[in-house]
C-alpha positions in Angstrom: -172.0 -11.4 -102.8 -173.3 -11.5 -106.4 -174.8 -14.7 -107.9 -172.1 -14.7 -110.6 -169.3 -14.4 -108.1 -170.8 -17.2 -106.0 -170.7 -19.5 -109.1 -167.3 -18.3 -110.1 -165.7 -18.8 -106.7 -167.1 -22.3 -106.4 -165.7 -23.3 -109.8 -169.0 -23.7 -111.7 -168.2 -21.4 -114.7 -166.5 -22.9 -117.7 -167.7 -20.6 -120.5 -170.0 -17.6 -120.7 -171.3 -15.7 -123.7 -171.0 -12.2 -122.3 -169.6 -12.1 -118.7 -169.7 -8.4 -118.2 -173.4 -7.9 -119.1 -174.5 -11.2 -117.6 -172.9 -10.2 -114.3 -174.7 -6.8 -114.4 -178.0 -8.5 -115.2 -177.7 -10.9 -112.3 -176.7 -8.1 -110.0 -179.5 -5.7 -110.9 -182.5 -7.8 -112.0 -184.4 -11.0 -111.1 -183.3 -13.3 -114.0 -185.3 -16.2 -115.2 -182.9 -19.0 -116.3 -183.3 -22.6 -117.4 -181.6 -25.9 -117.7 -182.8 -29.0 -119.4 -182.9 -32.7 -118.3 -183.6 -35.4 -120.8 -185.7 -38.1 -119.0 -184.0 -41.2 -120.5 -184.3 -42.9 -117.1 -186.6 -42.5 -114.1 -183.8 -40.9 -112.1 -181.0 -38.5 -112.7 -177.5 -39.3 -111.5 -174.8 -37.7 -109.4 -173.1 -36.2 -112.5 -176.2 -34.1 -113.1 -175.8 -32.4 -109.7 -173.5 -29.8 -111.1 -176.2 -27.9 -113.0 -178.7 -28.7 -110.3 -176.5 -27.1 -107.6 -175.8 -24.1 -109.8 -179.5 -23.6 -110.3 -180.0 -23.8 -106.5 -177.3 -21.2 -105.9 -178.9 -18.9 -108.4 -182.4 -19.4 -106.9 -181.0 -18.7 -103.4 -179.6 -15.5 -104.8 -183.1 -14.4 -105.8 -183.3 -15.6 -109.4 -186.1 -17.8 -111.0 -185.3 -21.3 -112.3 -187.1 -23.2 -115.0 -186.3 -26.9 -115.1 -187.2 -28.4 -118.4 -187.9 -32.0 -118.9 -187.1 -32.9 -122.5 -190.2 -34.9 -123.2 -190.0 -33.8 -126.8 -186.2 -33.7 -127.4 -185.8 -37.1 -125.8 -187.8 -38.5 -128.6 -185.1 -37.2 -130.9 -181.9 -37.8 -128.9 -179.1 -35.4 -128.2 -175.9 -36.5 -130.0 -173.6 -34.4 -127.8 -171.0 -36.7 -126.2 -172.7 -39.8 -127.6 -170.9 -42.4 -129.7 -174.1 -44.0 -131.0 -177.8 -43.1 -131.5 -179.8 -43.1 -128.3 -182.5 -45.7 -127.8 -185.9 -44.4 -128.7 -188.4 -44.3 -125.8 -192.2 -44.3 -125.8 -194.0 -41.2 -124.8 -195.5 -43.0 -121.8 -192.0 -44.0 -120.5 -190.7 -40.5 -121.0 -193.6 -39.1 -119.0 -193.1 -41.6 -116.2 -189.4 -40.8 -116.1 -190.2 -37.1 -115.9 -192.4 -37.6 -112.8 -189.5 -39.4 -111.1 -187.0 -36.6 -112.0 -189.4 -33.9 -110.7 -189.4 -35.5 -107.3 -185.6 -35.4 -107.2 -185.3 -31.8 -108.4 -187.7 -30.7 -105.7 -185.1 -31.6 -103.1 -182.9 -28.9 -104.4 -185.2 -26.3 -106.0 -188.5 -24.7 -105.3 -190.6 -25.3 -108.5 -194.0 -24.2 -107.2 -195.1 -22.3 -110.4 -194.1 -18.9 -108.9 -190.5 -19.1 -107.5 -189.6 -21.7 -110.1 -191.2 -23.6 -112.9 -191.1 -27.3 -114.0 -192.1 -27.7 -117.7 -192.1 -30.4 -120.3 -191.0 -29.3 -123.8 -193.2 -32.0 -125.3 -196.1 -29.6 -124.6 -194.8 -27.2 -127.4 -192.6 -29.4 -129.5 -195.0 -32.3 -130.3 -197.7 -30.0 -131.7 -195.3 -28.4 -134.2 -196.0 -28.8 -137.9 -192.9 -29.7 -139.9 -193.1 -27.2 -142.7 -194.0 -24.3 -140.4 -191.1 -25.2 -138.2 -188.6 -25.4 -141.1 -189.9 -22.1 -142.5 -189.9 -20.2 -139.2 -187.0 -21.7 -137.3 -184.9 -23.8 -139.7 -184.2 -20.9 -142.0 -182.0 -19.3 -139.3 -179.5 -22.2 -139.2 -176.6 -22.9 -141.6 -175.6 -26.6 -142.1 -172.0 -25.7 -142.8 -171.8 -24.0 -139.4 -173.6 -26.8 -137.6 -171.3 -29.6 -138.8 -168.3 -27.7 -137.4 -169.7 -28.4 -133.9 -167.6 -30.9 -132.0 -170.6 -33.1 -131.1 -171.6 -33.4 -134.8 -168.0 -33.6 -136.1 -167.2 -36.6 -133.9 -170.3 -38.5 -134.9 -169.8 -37.8 -138.6 -166.3 -39.3 -138.3 -167.6 -42.5 -136.9 -168.9 -45.5 -138.8 -172.3 -45.1 -137.1 -172.7 -41.6 -138.6 -175.3 -39.1 -137.5 -179.0 -39.6 -138.2 -181.0 -36.8 -139.6 -183.3 -37.2 -136.5 -180.4 -36.3 -134.2 -179.2 -33.5 -136.5 -182.4 -31.7 -135.7 -181.7 -31.7 -131.9 -179.9 -28.3 -131.9 -182.8 -26.6 -133.7 -185.3 -28.0 -131.1 -183.2 -27.0 -128.1 -182.7 -23.5 -129.6 -186.4 -23.3 -130.1 -186.9 -24.2 -126.4 -184.8 -21.2 -125.4 -186.7 -18.9 -127.9 -190.1 -20.0 -126.6 -189.1 -19.7 -122.9 -187.8 -16.2 -123.8 -191.2 -15.3 -125.3 -193.4 -16.8 -122.7 -191.4 -16.4 -119.5 -188.8 -13.7 -120.3 -186.1 -16.4 -119.8 -182.7 -14.7 -120.5 -180.2 -17.4 -119.5 -179.6 -21.0 -120.4 -177.1 -23.0 -118.3 -175.7 -26.5 -118.8 -172.7 -28.7 -119.2 -169.9 -27.6 -121.4 -170.9 -30.2 -124.0 -174.0 -28.1 -124.5 -172.1 -24.9 -125.5 -172.9 -25.2 -129.2 -176.6 -25.8 -128.5 -176.8 -22.9 -126.0 -175.1 -20.5 -128.5 -177.6 -21.5 -131.1 -180.5 -20.7 -128.8 -179.1 -17.3 -127.8 -178.4 -16.5 -131.5 -182.0 -17.5 -132.5 -183.4 -15.2 -129.8 -181.3 -12.3 -131.2 -182.4 -13.0 -134.7 -186.1 -13.5 -134.0 -186.7 -11.3 -130.9 -184.0 -8.7 -131.4 -182.9 -8.9 -127.8 -180.0 -10.3 -125.8 -179.9 -13.8 -124.3 -177.0 -15.4 -122.4 -175.4 -18.8 -122.0 -173.3 -20.3 -119.3 -171.7 -23.7 -119.1 -170.1 -25.8 -116.4 -167.0 -28.0 -116.5 -167.6 -31.7 -117.4 -166.3 -33.3 -114.2 -164.1 -36.3 -113.9 -162.6 -37.5 -110.6 -158.9 -37.4 -109.8 -158.8 -41.1 -110.8 -160.1 -40.2 -114.2 -163.6 -41.6 -113.8 -166.7 -39.7 -115.1 -168.5 -37.9 -112.3 -171.2 -40.1 -110.7 -169.8 -43.3 -112.2 -168.0 -46.1 -110.3 -166.6 -49.5 -111.3 -169.9 -50.9 -110.1 -172.2 -48.6 -112.0 -174.0 -45.3 -111.9 -174.7 -43.4 -108.6 -178.4 -42.4 -108.9 -180.4 -39.9 -106.9 -183.2 -42.4 -106.6 -183.2 -44.3 -103.3 -184.6 -47.3 -105.2 -181.6 -47.4 -107.6 -178.9 -46.3 -105.2 -179.6 -46.6 -101.5 -178.9 -43.7 -99.2 -176.1 -45.8 -97.6 -174.5 -46.5 -101.0 -174.9 -42.8 -101.9 -173.2 -41.8 -98.7 -170.4 -44.3 -99.3 -169.7 -42.9 -102.7 -168.9 -39.5 -101.3 -167.0 -40.6 -98.2 -164.8 -42.6 -100.6 -163.9 -39.5 -102.5 -160.2 -39.2 -103.5 -158.3 -36.8 -101.3 -157.5 -34.7 -104.3 -161.2 -34.1 -105.1 -162.5 -33.2 -101.6 -162.2 -29.4 -101.8 -163.8 -29.0 -105.2 -166.6 -31.5 -104.4 -167.4 -29.6 -101.2 -167.6 -26.4 -103.3 -169.8 -28.0 -106.0 -172.1 -30.3 -104.0 -172.7 -28.6 -100.7 -173.8 -25.2 -99.5 -171.1 -25.0 -96.8 -169.5 -21.5 -96.6 -166.2 -21.2 -98.4 -164.3 -20.5 -95.2 -165.5 -23.7 -93.7 -164.6 -25.6 -96.9 -161.2 -24.0 -96.7 -160.7 -25.3 -93.2 -161.8 -28.8 -94.1 -159.6 -28.8 -97.3 -156.6 -27.9 -95.2 -156.9 -31.1 -93.1 -154.2 -33.7 -93.9 -153.4 -37.3 -93.2 -156.0 -39.2 -91.2 -157.9 -36.0 -90.4 -159.0 -35.7 -94.1 -161.6 -38.3 -93.1 -163.5 -35.5 -91.3 -163.8 -33.5 -94.5 -165.0 -36.6 -96.4 -167.5 -37.4 -93.7 -168.8 -33.9 -93.9 -169.0 -34.1 -97.7 -170.9 -37.4 -97.5 -173.3 -36.2 -94.9 -174.1 -32.9 -96.6 -174.7 -34.4 -100.1 -176.8 -37.2 -98.7 -178.8 -34.8 -96.6 -179.6 -32.7 -99.7 -180.6 -35.8 -101.7 -182.4 -37.9 -99.2 -183.1 -35.8 -96.2 -181.4 -35.4 -92.8 -182.8 -38.5 -91.2 -181.6 -40.8 -94.0 -178.2 -39.0 -94.0 -177.9 -39.6 -90.3 -178.8 -43.3 -90.6 -176.3 -43.7 -93.4 -173.6 -42.0 -91.3 -174.3 -44.3 -88.3 -174.4 -47.4 -90.5 -171.1 -46.4 -92.1 -169.5 -46.0 -88.7 -170.9 -49.3 -87.5 -169.8 -51.2 -90.5 -166.2 -49.9 -90.4 -165.8 -50.1 -86.6 -167.0 -53.6 -86.0 -170.0 -52.1 -84.2 -173.1 -54.1 -85.0 -175.5 -51.8 -83.1 -176.7 -50.0 -86.2 -176.3 -51.7 -89.5 -179.8 -51.0 -90.8 -178.6 -48.7 -93.6 -176.1 -51.1 -95.1 -177.1 -52.9 -98.3 -178.7 -56.2 -97.2 -179.9 -59.4 -98.7 -181.2 -62.7 -97.4 -180.3 -66.3 -97.8 -182.2 -69.4 -96.6 -180.7 -71.2 -93.6 -181.1 -74.4 -95.5 -178.8 -73.1 -98.3 -176.2 -72.1 -95.7 -176.4 -75.4 -93.9 -175.7 -77.1 -97.2 -172.9 -74.7 -98.0 -172.7 -71.8 -100.5 -169.6 -71.3 -102.6 -168.0 -68.0 -101.6 -167.8 -66.8 -105.2 -171.5 -67.3 -105.6 -172.2 -65.1 -102.5 -170.1 -62.3 -103.8 -171.8 -62.4 -107.1 -175.4 -62.6 -105.6 -174.8 -59.7 -103.3 -173.4 -57.5 -106.0 -169.9 -57.3 -104.5 -168.5 -58.9 -107.7 -169.8 -58.5 -111.3 -169.0 -62.2 -112.1 -167.6 -65.3 -110.6 -164.4 -64.6 -112.3 -164.2 -61.2 -110.7 -164.9 -62.7 -107.3 -162.1 -65.2 -107.8 -159.7 -62.4 -108.7 -160.8 -60.4 -105.7 -160.0 -63.3 -103.4 -156.7 -64.0 -105.1 -155.7 -60.4 -104.6 -156.6 -60.4 -100.9 -159.6 -58.1 -101.1 -162.4 -60.4 -99.9 -163.5 -60.7 -96.3 -166.2 -62.5 -94.3 -166.8 -60.8 -90.9 -163.4 -59.1 -91.3 -161.6 -62.4 -91.8 -159.7 -62.4 -95.1 -160.7 -65.1 -97.6 -157.7 -66.9 -99.1 -159.4 -69.9 -100.8 -161.4 -69.3 -104.0 -163.0 -72.7 -103.5 -164.2 -71.9 -99.9 -167.8 -73.1 -99.1 -169.5 -70.8 -96.6 -171.5 -72.6 -94.0 -173.6 -71.7 -90.9 -170.6 -71.1 -88.6 -170.1 -67.6 -90.0 -173.5 -66.5 -88.7 -173.7 -64.3 -85.6 -177.0 -62.9 -84.4 -178.7 -64.1 -87.6 -176.3 -62.4 -90.0 -172.8 -62.0 -91.4 -170.9 -59.4 -93.3 -169.1 -59.6 -96.6 -166.5 -57.0 -97.5 -165.0 -56.0 -100.9 -161.8 -54.3 -100.0 -161.9 -51.6 -97.4 -164.9 -49.6 -98.6 -167.7 -51.9 -99.8 -169.8 -53.9 -97.2 -172.8 -56.1 -97.6 -174.9 -57.7 -94.8 -176.4 -61.1 -95.3 -179.4 -62.0 -93.2 -180.2 -65.7 -92.6 -183.8 -66.7 -92.8 
């Protein structure tokens, strides 16, 4: 099966500059392609997995990825999809973030310098001289065309406006594509659909400067069936870093997928064959839990390794079956026995363990019947938790049916 067909059947393709010729190119040549990741944090999040998985499918089909860390472009800030100017980061912070992201990308891609490359655009953007760049690159862009782009148009209509710094972002990203074409024969740029205008600008720049074809392909910007942005929850972002989001929490995010999202998430975020995904997607009622467990295990295995995925699976089963034999993977914190002997207000416990964002939120959770200690529902917002809840040196707090936290007593 062709690489283009694989992406198409799994739902990756939103827009493409020239489907017929790109399909032929992917079928007949080894294509070098790239996607960019701005290192605004030391980890990428679950929403970024769409381009990463697409890159992995293309590499498995024999093509050559280039993962670009935007060390240079991050110092400018991409206005696409942003309502305000991005916070400026130091070069040292950007480089440290890039190292963290490289480790995460290596779980999905081979970037060994031969089968795939990992590059930082700071290496070629920071040495640029302003006048030379304007003369050689800027002359190919028309302001009246740029401000028609949706990303620029939205910002121009807001009170915050659009800084001249951000206005240059499209030129820099287009220059990335041009340079990768010249140095590495890169013919394809991929990214989220909010990058469509920037990708088109790069392909057009290559056509003008190099007089050759370049292609662009974008993916849908995912939201869940509940309307949430992919990789976001009410409690925050789901990160690929185990230090930011534990393997257990990562696993729980996927196993709690809405029934309506299971099939497309299996297509996007696992390498399971489509016939197996079809079988899992056909499950109904309580049996859909099998499909969700498969989704959670496969995604966690890719991100954190098989051992961590298995531990998360066992911990999840233990937590939700009253089996205390394996709770090591569950988010855990400690309290001093002296505090518990004196009594800890239950709202404080839910706040300290992260099961509630504030004391007010903890009170509302209790009033709505969603708070539990050791599977016993809490009905009193003024409850003071004491030592009698402890069994084998610990007790469990639960937020609704899906979020569990273990408290160890020192």
